N, C-alpha and C positions, 0 to 999 in steps of 0.2 A: 652486515649482507643483505638477510633476513627480512632488517628495517628498509634498505633500500629497495629489494624488487619490490615489496608494497608499495613505497613508496609510487615505484615505477606506473604497479600493473594500478595502480588509482590515478594517477592523471592518465595513464590510457582508458580508466574508464569514461574521466568526463571528457575526453576528447573524442571517443564514441557517440555516449549521449548527445554531446550538442550535436555530431553531423549528422546522426540520426535522426533529431528534431526539424534541422537542414531539412533534409533530405524529403522526411514527411510531409513537410509545409509545399516544400517545391513540386513534390510530387501533387498533392491534391488539390492546390489553387492554380498550378502553371500547367501540370498533366503533359510535363517535359521529359519524364522518366518512368523507365520500366517499374514495375516492382520488383523485380530483380534486386534492383538498386537499394527498396528501402526494406527488405524482408531479410537482406543480407548482411546490411548494417544494424537491422536488428538484432540477427543471430550475434553478430559479435560484441554487439553491448552485454546481450545475457549472460554469454562466455564469458569474459573481464567482470565481470559482476561475480560471476561464479566464481572464477578464478582468487577474486581476493578476498571470496569469505572465505574460500579452501586454504589462502596462505594466513589469515589470521588465525583459523581454524587449527593450523600445521604448530604457528609459533607460539598458541598459546595452547597447546596439547588439551583441549576439550571442545565439547562443540560449543559451539557459538551462543548461547545463548547471553540475556542482558543483563548487567547489575551494571553499578556508576561507570565502571571503569572498562565498560562495552557499550556503552550507549553509539560508538562510530556504527558496530552493526547493526543495530537498529536499523539504522536507515540505509545502509547496501543493503540490506534483506529487504527489506520495503521494494528497493528500487528493484533489488534482482524478481520479486513475485512478480511486479506489475510487469514487466517485458516479458516473462512467462507467458502471464491472460492473454498480452497482447500477441505476443507466438502462440498461444493456445486459440486464439479469435482465429486470426487469419487463417492460421489451417482448415479451421472448423467451415468459416464464410467463405472463405478467400475475398474477402474484403480486406479492407488495409485502410479506410479512414477512421477508423480509431488512434491509430498513431497521431493523429493531430490533436487528438484529445488528451490521450496517456503521454507521449514523450515530454512536451512543456512542464508538463506537473513531477513526472519522471526525473526533469534536468534538476528543475528547481530543490526539491527534497537534495539530490547530488550534492548541488554546491552549496545548501546549507548544509550540511556533514561537512564540508569538506572546508569551508573557510569560517563557520562559526563557532563550531564545539569548540569550548578550550582545552590544550593538548593534555591534561590532566584527563580528560575524557575518554582520552585516543589511546592512550598506553594500554598496554598488555598486562594483567595483574594476575595472580591465581583465584579463583574460585569462592567464594568464603562458605561454610559447610551447609549452610540450607540452599545451596542453590546446587549442590552435585545430588541431582536426583532425576530418575526416570520418566516420573510423572512432569516433572519440570520442561524435560527436552518436550515431551509432548505438548506439553501446554504453549511454548513458544511456537514450533510449528503449526500446531491447527490455529494458535490466533492469528497469527501471518498470515496465512493462507485468509482468514476471514476478513484482517480488515484490509487489504490489500483487493478483496473482490467487493469489500461492502464500499474502500476508495471508488474504486473505475465504477461501478453501479451508480454511485450515486454523482460521480462526473458528469455518468449521460446524464442524467437527471437534471445536473446544471445546464450541461449543451440543452436540453429540448427545452428548458426553461428561457435559455435567452433567444433562442430563434425562434419562439412561438410568439415574441413580438419584435426581432431582428429581423430583415429582410438582408438577403447577403445575392452581390449576383448572380455566385458562381453556384447559386444552391435552390432558388426559388425555383427554381421550374418544377423542381421533384419535393418540393419543399414538404408538402404532407407525405409524401413516401418515406422520408429521410427523417420523418418525425415519429412517425410509428415505427420506424426501424429502432430509434433511439430509447423511445418509450418502451418496448417491448425487451432490447436486449439488456435494457436499466435494471425490468423484474427479475427476467431470467439472472441476471449475473446477479441481484444480491440476494436472488430465492436460492442460488449456490451460494453464497456466504454466508447466509444466515445459520445454517448448520452447524457450521467452523465455526462461528461464534459460540452458539452454544456448546458444543463437547469442548473448549476452550474453556471457557468459564467452570464447567463442570471439572474438568484436570485441573483447573488452576486450584478450586477448592480442596482438592483431593491434595495435592501438592501443599498448600498452606497448611490443611491439618495436620500433614506430616511435618513441616519444619517449625508450624508457630503453634502445633495446635488446636488451632479452633478453623473450622468451613470456612468462615466467613467473619470479618472485622471490620466493614465497614470504610476499609479505608478506603482514601479519594478514586485511587485506582479500580478497583472493585466497585465502586457506588457507580461511578463515571461507564465502565463496564453492561453493568446492572441498566445504565440510560440508554445507552447503545442498543443493546438486544431489545427491550419495550421500544424503542423508537421505529428498529425496522419489523417488529413483529408487529406494532401496528399501520409499518407501510405494507409489507403480506397479507395480512385481514383484510385489509380494505380493499385489495386487488381482488383478493380469491373469493374472497363471501360478498362487497358490497358493490364488485365490477368497477370499481375507481380506476382511470388509469390515465394518462394525458396529464393535463397541468395540474390537477389537485395531487397527482402518485408524485410530479415531477417537484412539487414543495416542500414534500416530506423527504424525501432523497436527498433534495439540497439540503435540507438541513441536515441530515445526517451527515452530509461529510465537511460539516462544522465540527458536531457531536462526535463523530472518531478520532479528529485531529489531536483535540480535546484530551479524549481516552487515551490515545495515541501515544500524545508530546509533553501535549500541556503539564498532565498533573504530575508528569513525570521531572517537568521544569520548575512548576510554580505552585505546586503543590506541597505538602509533609506528610510522611506518612511510609509502609513496609516498600515500594515501588519506587519512591521518590528520591530525583538526584540534588534540587534546588538549586541552580547554578544563575539562573537567570534575575532569583532574588535573595 
């Protein structure tokens, strides 16, 4: 019964994210819908994703942390945080153009989760002893917020880089103003996510010492997390100290998008180590 409910909620999540993506593109490009349609669809998608995580939590009887059998939650959680960031953005700025950038990425992540992950990584299994730690709960939660924020900020940097060289009829009239918005919000969102990344790495080190007796083991995941931290530290340093902005910053931010996904998913699926699942190789 619980598995059937989980499947139904998962299907509704897929449908709601798809509809949300279509509505945002219609609203931004054709301008024939009110904000209530897109914002309402976003809220529904966010609630469905939260319900899905709640059902997984209830069925597994523990906080939805990530081990080899919780890989499905890794993607659902990032989708939920991305929709939450978009929700907060629209509430604070009264603008909804971010949806045209975030909703396709969120939908693609959800599709990857639904259609590509092997069945053995979707089943619920008991946690191993090393994962039964409050430090791990803090580490997972904080890192999740950081990755979602940095992904969002990097996407805006990519959008800036693309629009800088491309003229679109529906945006050309206000291109300079919109580019400034993209650059500014990319900086602010990355600046928001960076402290969470720092705290996540530190809490992860404490948990690692508690679980394996070592704060740092140069595990591939740890190494790429450090690379991610260094890259975004350079991004923020060059903007704050040297006054970088525009194209130069967008190049760093765009590179960050690739690095984040290598760290968040690539290492787990391709590498070998304490964080690795290794089902692609």
